[in-house]
N, CA, C and O atoms as CSV, one atom per row, in Angstrom:
chain,resi,resn,atom,element,x,y,z
A,1,UNK,N,N,95.718,106.072,119.819
A,1,UNK,CA,C,96.345,107.360,119.720
A,1,UNK,C,C,96.406,107.828,118.262
A,1,UNK,O,O,96.121,108.992,117.980
A,2,UNK,N,N,96.776,106.935,117.330
A,2,UNK,CA,C,96.906,107.307,115.932
A,2,UNK,C,C,95.722,106.823,115.095
A,2,UNK,O,O,95.828,106.746,113.871
A,3,UNK,N,N,94.603,106.499,115.732
A,3,UNK,CA,C,93.443,106.005,114.989
A,3,UNK,C,C,92.896,107.061,114.042
A,3,UNK,O,O,92.396,106.723,112.969
A,4,UNK,N,N,92.979,108.314,114.411
A,4,UNK,CA,C,92.470,109.363,113.532
A,4,UNK,C,C,93.263,109.425,112.221
A,4,UNK,O,O,92.721,109.827,111.191
A,5,UNK,N,N,94.528,109.033,112.250
A,5,UNK,CA,C,95.340,109.019,111.031
A,5,UNK,C,C,94.913,107.892,110.098
A,5,UNK,O,O,94.981,108.038,108.877
A,6,UNK,N,N,94.477,106.776,110.658
A,6,UNK,CA,C,94.057,105.644,109.842
A,6,UNK,C,C,92.713,105.898,109.177
A,6,UNK,O,O,92.433,105.321,108.126
A,7,UNK,N,N,91.890,106.733,109.750
A,7,UNK,CA,C,90.558,106.974,109.233
A,7,UNK,C,C,90.458,108.197,108.329
A,7,UNK,O,O,89.357,108.596,107.950
A,8,UNK,N,N,91.591,108.795,107.979
A,8,UNK,CA,C,91.528,109.981,107.139
A,8,UNK,C,C,91.468,109.592,105.664
A,8,UNK,O,O,92.142,108.656,105.232
A,9,UNK,N,N,90.670,110.304,104.911
A,9,UNK,CA,C,90.570,110.128,103.466
A,9,UNK,C,C,90.696,111.496,102.826
A,9,UNK,O,O,90.867,112.499,103.518
A,10,UNK,N,N,90.612,111.537,101.513
A,10,UNK,CA,C,90.686,112.818,100.831
A,10,UNK,C,C,89.431,113.651,101.065
A,10,UNK,O,O,89.430,114.855,100.808
A,11,UNK,N,N,88.363,113.023,101.550
A,11,UNK,CA,C,87.126,113.764,101.806
A,11,UNK,C,C,87.147,114.481,103.154
A,11,UNK,O,O,86.491,115.511,103.310
A,12,UNK,N,N,87.895,113.950,104.137
A,12,UNK,CA,C,87.880,114.574,105.458
A,12,UNK,C,C,89.258,115.093,105.879
A,12,UNK,O,O,89.478,115.352,107.062
A,13,UNK,N,N,90.180,115.247,104.936
A,13,UNK,CA,C,91.496,115.792,105.256
A,13,UNK,C,C,92.066,116.446,104.002
A,13,UNK,O,O,91.372,116.576,102.994
A,14,UNK,N,N,93.310,116.851,104.066
A,14,UNK,CA,C,93.944,117.487,102.914
A,14,UNK,C,C,94.748,116.494,102.094
A,14,UNK,O,O,95.580,116.895,101.279
A,15,UNK,N,N,94.508,115.187,102.301
A,15,UNK,CA,C,95.215,114.170,101.535
A,15,UNK,C,C,94.756,114.191,100.084
A,15,UNK,O,O,93.594,114.502,99.819
A,16,UNK,N,N,95.636,113.868,99.134
A,16,UNK,CA,C,95.215,113.805,97.734
A,16,UNK,C,C,94.353,112.555,97.503
A,16,UNK,O,O,94.526,111.560,98.206
A,17,UNK,N,N,93.434,112.587,96.537
A,17,UNK,CA,C,92.567,111.438,96.270
A,17,UNK,C,C,93.333,110.181,95.873
A,17,UNK,O,O,92.846,109.073,96.095
A,18,UNK,N,N,94.515,110.331,95.295
A,18,UNK,CA,C,95.282,109.155,94.885
A,18,UNK,C,C,95.758,108.338,96.084
A,18,UNK,O,O,96.124,107.175,95.921
A,19,UNK,N,N,95.762,108.920,97.285
A,19,UNK,CA,C,96.219,108.192,98.466
A,19,UNK,C,C,95.091,107.435,99.155
A,19,UNK,O,O,95.326,106.779,100.170
A,20,UNK,N,N,93.855,107.513,98.618
A,20,UNK,CA,C,92.733,106.816,99.241
A,20,UNK,C,C,92.786,105.312,99.045
A,20,UNK,O,O,92.209,104.578,99.847
A,21,UNK,N,N,93.444,104.834,98.027
A,21,UNK,CA,C,93.528,103.407,97.782
A,21,UNK,C,C,92.316,102.896,97.027
A,21,UNK,O,O,91.539,103.681,96.483
A,22,UNK,N,N,92.152,101.567,96.994
A,22,UNK,CA,C,91.090,100.947,96.212
A,22,UNK,C,C,89.734,100.988,96.899
A,22,UNK,O,O,88.716,100.775,96.241
A,23,UNK,N,N,89.688,101.247,98.163
A,23,UNK,CA,C,88.415,101.239,98.879
A,23,UNK,C,C,87.750,102.609,98.882
A,23,UNK,O,O,86.925,102.897,99.749
A,24,UNK,N,N,88.102,103.449,97.922
A,24,UNK,CA,C,87.548,104.787,97.836
A,24,UNK,C,C,86.074,104.718,97.444
A,24,UNK,O,O,85.771,104.213,96.363
A,25,UNK,N,N,85.153,105.196,98.261
A,25,UNK,CA,C,83.741,105.121,97.908
A,25,UNK,C,C,83.378,106.010,96.726
A,25,UNK,O,O,82.350,105.782,96.089
A,26,UNK,N,N,84.194,107.020,96.414
A,26,UNK,CA,C,83.922,107.871,95.267
A,26,UNK,C,C,84.131,107.129,93.961
A,26,UNK,O,O,83.508,107.469,92.955
A,27,UNK,N,N,84.985,106.130,93.955
A,27,UNK,CA,C,85.311,105.412,92.734
A,27,UNK,C,C,84.191,104.475,92.301
A,27,UNK,O,O,84.220,103.985,91.172
A,28,UNK,N,N,83.216,104.211,93.146
A,28,UNK,CA,C,82.121,103.320,92.789
A,28,UNK,C,C,81.277,103.956,91.681
A,28,UNK,O,O,81.112,105.175,91.633
A,29,UNK,N,N,80.753,103.120,90.804
A,29,UNK,CA,C,79.930,103.623,89.712
A,29,UNK,C,C,78.578,104.041,90.274
A,29,UNK,O,O,77.903,103.269,90.956
A,30,UNK,N,N,78.203,105.267,89.976
A,30,UNK,CA,C,76.956,105.797,90.488
A,30,UNK,C,C,75.947,105.880,89.349
A,30,UNK,O,O,76.336,106.117,88.205
A,31,UNK,N,N,74.669,105.691,89.632
A,31,UNK,CA,C,73.667,105.831,88.581
A,31,UNK,C,C,73.573,107.284,88.137
A,31,UNK,O,O,73.889,108.185,88.913
A,32,UNK,N,N,73.144,107.527,86.899
A,32,UNK,CA,C,73.057,108.909,86.438
A,32,UNK,C,C,72.040,109.705,87.235
A,32,UNK,O,O,71.038,109.166,87.706
A,33,UNK,N,N,72.310,110.995,87.379
A,33,UNK,CA,C,71.401,111.846,88.129
A,33,UNK,C,C,70.083,111.974,87.385
A,33,UNK,O,O,70.049,111.931,86.155
A,34,UNK,N,N,69.029,112.127,88.113
A,34,UNK,CA,C,67.717,112.289,87.509
A,34,UNK,C,C,66.892,111.015,87.564
A,34,UNK,O,O,65.665,111.075,87.482
A,35,UNK,N,N,67.534,109.869,87.701
A,35,UNK,CA,C,66.818,108.611,87.855
A,35,UNK,C,C,66.155,108.094,86.587
A,35,UNK,O,O,65.442,107.093,86.643
A,36,UNK,N,N,66.367,108.747,85.440
A,36,UNK,CA,C,65.738,108.285,84.214
A,36,UNK,C,C,66.707,107.410,83.427
A,36,UNK,O,O,67.918,107.628,83.480
A,37,UNK,N,N,66.191,106.423,82.698
A,37,UNK,CA,C,67.075,105.588,81.888
A,37,UNK,C,C,67.620,106.369,80.698
A,37,UNK,O,O,66.992,107.321,80.235
A,38,UNK,N,N,68.780,105.968,80.207
A,38,UNK,CA,C,69.368,106.634,79.064
A,38,UNK,C,C,68.716,106.153,77.778
A,38,UNK,O,O,68.082,105.098,77.753
A,39,UNK,N,N,68.872,106.925,76.712
A,39,UNK,CA,C,68.327,106.551,75.416
A,39,UNK,C,C,67.191,107.448,74.999
A,39,UNK,O,O,66.836,108.401,75.693
A,40,UNK,N,N,66.619,107.120,73.835
A,40,UNK,CA,C,65.542,107.925,73.287
A,40,UNK,C,C,64.217,107.648,73.964
A,40,UNK,O,O,64.116,106.831,74.879
A,41,UNK,N,N,63.208,108.349,73.491
A,41,UNK,CA,C,61.881,108.176,74.068
A,41,UNK,C,C,61.289,106.845,73.642
A,41,UNK,O,O,61.574,106.347,72.553
A,42,UNK,N,N,60.469,106.275,74.502
A,42,UNK,CA,C,59.836,104.988,74.221
A,42,UNK,C,C,58.923,105.115,73.010
A,42,UNK,O,O,58.144,106.063,72.908
A,43,UNK,N,N,59.022,104.152,72.087
A,43,UNK,CA,C,58.173,104.148,70.908
A,43,UNK,C,C,58.726,104.922,69.725
A,43,UNK,O,O,58.154,104.861,68.637
A,44,UNK,N,N,59.827,105.652,69.906
A,44,UNK,CA,C,60.402,106.437,68.808
A,44,UNK,C,C,61.154,105.512,67.866
A,44,UNK,O,O,61.984,104.716,68.304
A,45,UNK,N,N,60.865,105.614,66.565
A,45,UNK,CA,C,61.536,104.792,65.564
A,45,UNK,C,C,62.901,105.404,65.250
A,45,UNK,O,O,62.978,106.574,64.877
A,46,UNK,N,N,63.967,104.636,65.396
A,46,UNK,CA,C,65.310,105.146,65.147
A,46,UNK,C,C,65.616,105.225,63.664
A,46,UNK,O,O,64.911,104.629,62.850
A,47,UNK,N,N,66.656,105.953,63.309
A,47,UNK,CA,C,67.057,106.111,61.909
A,47,UNK,C,C,68.514,105.690,61.771
A,47,UNK,O,O,69.380,106.200,62.482
A,48,UNK,N,N,68.787,104.761,60.859
A,48,UNK,CA,C,70.137,104.292,60.617
A,48,UNK,C,C,70.386,104.264,59.117
A,48,UNK,O,O,69.533,103.806,58.356
A,49,UNK,N,N,71.534,104.743,58.688
A,49,UNK,CA,C,71.885,104.672,57.278
A,49,UNK,C,C,72.264,103.235,56.937
A,49,UNK,O,O,73.057,102.613,57.643
A,50,UNK,N,N,71.696,102.712,55.854
A,50,UNK,CA,C,71.982,101.343,55.427
A,50,UNK,C,C,73.155,101.352,54.452
A,50,UNK,O,O,73.407,102.350,53.776
A,51,UNK,N,N,73.863,100.239,54.388
A,51,UNK,CA,C,74.956,100.104,53.427
A,51,UNK,C,C,74.385,99.912,52.033
A,51,UNK,O,O,73.334,99.296,51.855
A,52,UNK,N,N,75.078,100.438,51.067
A,52,UNK,CA,C,74.646,100.305,49.682
A,52,UNK,C,C,75.008,98.912,49.170
A,52,UNK,O,O,76.127,98.453,49.397
A,53,UNK,N,N,74.088,98.230,48.484
A,53,UNK,CA,C,74.424,96.904,47.954
A,53,UNK,C,C,75.338,96.996,46.723
A,53,UNK,O,O,75.998,96.016,46.377
A,54,UNK,N,N,75.386,98.157,46.059
A,54,UNK,CA,C,76.205,98.339,44.860
A,54,UNK,C,C,77.337,99.316,45.177
A,54,UNK,O,O,77.142,100.532,45.166
A,55,UNK,N,N,78.529,98.768,45.460
A,55,UNK,CA,C,79.680,99.590,45.819
A,55,UNK,C,C,80.465,99.913,44.556
A,55,UNK,O,O,80.795,99.007,43.792
A,56,UNK,N,N,80.773,101.198,44.318
A,56,UNK,CA,C,81.523,101.608,43.136
A,56,UNK,C,C,82.990,101.204,43.233
A,56,UNK,O,O,83.532,100.610,42.302
A,57,UNK,N,N,83.631,101.521,44.349
A,57,UNK,CA,C,85.035,101.182,44.541
A,57,UNK,C,C,85.349,101.150,46.039
A,57,UNK,O,O,84.640,101.729,46.861
A,58,UNK,N,N,86.434,100.454,46.356
A,58,UNK,CA,C,86.874,100.327,47.747
A,58,UNK,C,C,88.283,100.885,47.850
A,58,UNK,O,O,89.153,100.523,47.058
A,59,UNK,N,N,88.516,101.759,48.813
A,59,UNK,CA,C,89.840,102.323,49.056
A,59,UNK,C,C,90.388,101.792,50.375
A,59,UNK,O,O,89.732,101.897,51.412
A,60,UNK,N,N,91.595,101.220,50.336
A,60,UNK,CA,C,92.277,100.797,51.561
A,60,UNK,C,C,93.170,101.933,52.020
A,60,UNK,O,O,94.043,102.371,51.271
A,61,UNK,N,N,92.972,102.413,53.223
A,61,UNK,CA,C,93.813,103.461,53.804
A,61,UNK,C,C,94.717,102.805,54.835
A,61,UNK,O,O,94.291,102.515,55.953
A,62,UNK,N,N,95.965,102.575,54.453
A,62,UNK,CA,C,96.914,101.906,55.339
A,62,UNK,C,C,98.162,102.763,55.493
A,62,UNK,O,O,98.640,103.333,54.512
A,63,UNK,N,N,98.695,102.866,56.699
A,63,UNK,CA,C,99.927,103.650,56.891
A,63,UNK,C,C,101.118,102.946,56.254
A,63,UNK,O,O,101.154,101.717,56.182
A,64,UNK,N,N,102.085,103.720,55.797
A,64,UNK,CA,C,103.281,103.154,55.183
A,64,UNK,C,C,104.301,102.726,56.234
A,64,UNK,O,O,105.117,101.837,55.990
A,65,UNK,N,N,104.249,103.364,57.407
A,65,UNK,CA,C,105.219,103.026,58.444
A,65,UNK,C,C,104.547,103.090,59.817
A,65,UNK,O,O,103.494,103.706,59.989
A,66,UNK,N,N,105.176,102.448,60.766
A,66,UNK,CA,C,104.683,102.447,62.135
A,66,UNK,C,C,104.888,103.840,62.729
A,66,UNK,O,O,105.955,104.431,62.560
A,67,UNK,N,N,103.888,104.365,63.417
A,67,UNK,CA,C,103.917,105.735,63.883
A,67,UNK,C,C,105.014,106.082,64.865
A,67,UNK,O,O,105.553,107.187,64.803
A,68,UNK,N,N,105.365,105.190,65.763
A,68,UNK,CA,C,106.353,105.534,66.806
A,68,UNK,C,C,107.802,105.401,66.344
A,68,UNK,O,O,108.608,106.316,66.514
A,69,UNK,N,N,108.116,104.248,65.758
A,69,UNK,CA,C,109.533,104.025,65.403
A,69,UNK,C,C,109.815,104.266,63.929
A,69,UNK,O,O,110.977,104.344,63.530
A,70,UNK,N,N,108.753,104.388,63.096
A,70,UNK,CA,C,108.972,104.620,61.683
A,70,UNK,C,C,109.298,103.369,60.903
A,70,UNK,O,O,109.626,103.450,59.719
A,71,UNK,N,N,109.215,102.188,61.549
A,71,UNK,CA,C,109.503,100.928,60.875
A,71,UNK,C,C,108.473,100.620,59.803
A,71,UNK,O,O,107.326,101.057,59.887
A,72,UNK,N,N,108.881,99.877,58.811
A,72,UNK,CA,C,108.023,99.545,57.681
A,72,UNK,C,C,106.939,98.560,58.085
A,72,UNK,O,O,107.170,97.653,58.884
A,73,UNK,N,N,105.749,98.752,57.518
A,73,UNK,CA,C,104.648,97.831,57.739
A,73,UNK,C,C,104.386,96.971,56.513
A,73,UNK,O,O,103.406,96.227,56.470
A,74,UNK,N,N,105.253,97.071,55.522
A,74,UNK,CA,C,105.076,96.290,54.308
A,74,UNK,C,C,105.297,94.806,54.605
A,74,UNK,O,O,106.194,94.437,55.363
A,75,UNK,N,N,104.456,93.961,53.990
A,75,UNK,CA,C,104.587,92.514,54.185
A,75,UNK,C,C,105.817,92.010,53.461
A,75,UNK,O,O,106.029,92.348,52.297
A,76,UNK,N,N,106.628,91.212,54.124
A,76,UNK,CA,C,107.857,90.686,53.512
A,76,UNK,C,C,107.576,89.393,52.796
A,76,UNK,O,O,108.486,88.798,52.218
């Protein structure tokens, strides 16, 4: 009698998607559309900036306090 209630999902009723639970087929990872692999063209030489072997100076950027409570981050 109530079997139709057990088989309802957000796809075939007005239920919200959050009520589908973990067995939601939409949540499965799907391959990208088009069927082509991601990335550049085959044989293309990539370009990456290299680090300089001669560094002039190093700057440490550190917060003075913790963002949420404002507590000090200084080493005691």
